[in-house]
C-alpha positions as CSV (number, residue, x, y, z in Angstrom):
1,M,-55.0,21.9,19.9
2,Q,-51.9,20.7,17.5
3,D,-50.6,23.2,15.1
4,V,-51.2,20.8,11.9
5,P,-49.7,22.8,8.8
6,S,-51.8,22.8,5.3
7,D,-50.3,21.5,2.2
8,K,-51.5,25.0,0.8
9,P,-48.4,27.2,-0.6
10,S,-47.9,30.1,2.0
11,F,-46.2,33.1,1.2
12,L,-45.0,33.5,5.0
13,A,-43.9,29.9,5.2
14,T,-41.8,30.3,2.2
15,L,-40.5,33.6,3.5
16,R,-39.4,32.1,6.3
17,A,-37.8,28.8,4.8
18,V,-36.1,30.8,2.2
19,G,-34.7,33.3,5.0
20,W,-33.0,30.3,7.0
21,A,-31.5,28.9,3.9
22,F,-30.3,32.2,3.0
23,F,-28.2,32.1,5.9
24,G,-27.4,28.7,5.9
25,V,-29.4,27.7,8.7
26,R,-31.8,24.8,8.5
27,S,-33.3,22.5,11.4
28,E,-34.5,19.0,11.4
29,Q,-35.2,17.2,7.8
30,R,-38.8,16.7,9.0
31,L,-39.4,20.4,8.9
32,F,-37.7,21.0,5.6
33,E,-39.9,18.2,4.1
34,Q,-42.8,20.1,5.5
35,D,-41.5,23.5,4.0
36,L,-41.1,22.1,0.7
37,R,-44.9,21.2,0.6
38,R,-45.9,24.5,1.7
39,M,-44.0,26.3,-0.8
40,S,-44.6,27.7,-4.2
41,P,-41.8,27.9,-6.7
42,G,-42.9,31.3,-7.6
43,H,-43.0,32.4,-4.2
44,V,-39.2,30.9,-3.6
45,I,-38.2,32.8,-6.8
46,V,-39.4,36.2,-5.8
47,I,-38.0,36.2,-2.1
48,G,-34.8,34.8,-3.3
49,L,-34.5,37.8,-5.8
50,L,-35.7,40.2,-2.9
51,F,-33.3,38.9,-0.3
52,A,-30.4,39.0,-2.8
53,A,-31.2,42.4,-3.6
54,V,-31.4,43.6,0.1
55,F,-27.9,41.8,0.4
56,I,-26.3,43.7,-2.4
57,A,-27.7,47.2,-1.3
58,V,-26.3,46.3,2.3
59,L,-23.1,45.6,0.9
60,L,-23.0,48.8,-1.2
61,V,-23.8,50.8,2.0
62,I,-21.2,49.2,4.0
63,A,-18.6,49.9,0.8
64,H,-20.1,53.1,0.7
65,L,-19.2,54.0,4.4
66,A,-15.8,52.5,4.3
67,A,-14.7,54.4,1.3
68,G,-15.6,57.5,3.4
69,G,-18.5,58.5,1.5
């Protein structure tokens, strides 16, 4: 059976697409277009804010450790 993606917005699909985009890694244009059809704007905003918060937390921990704290 072939895995046919649905057009229904999926949180997991959005998580994967935003995660790859956050690191600047994207593959084929075809996959990008499929991801766009399967993402909800609300999911993109929530996941983007979550990734940004985690990124800032990691930077703060690294800075704290580097300062000898």
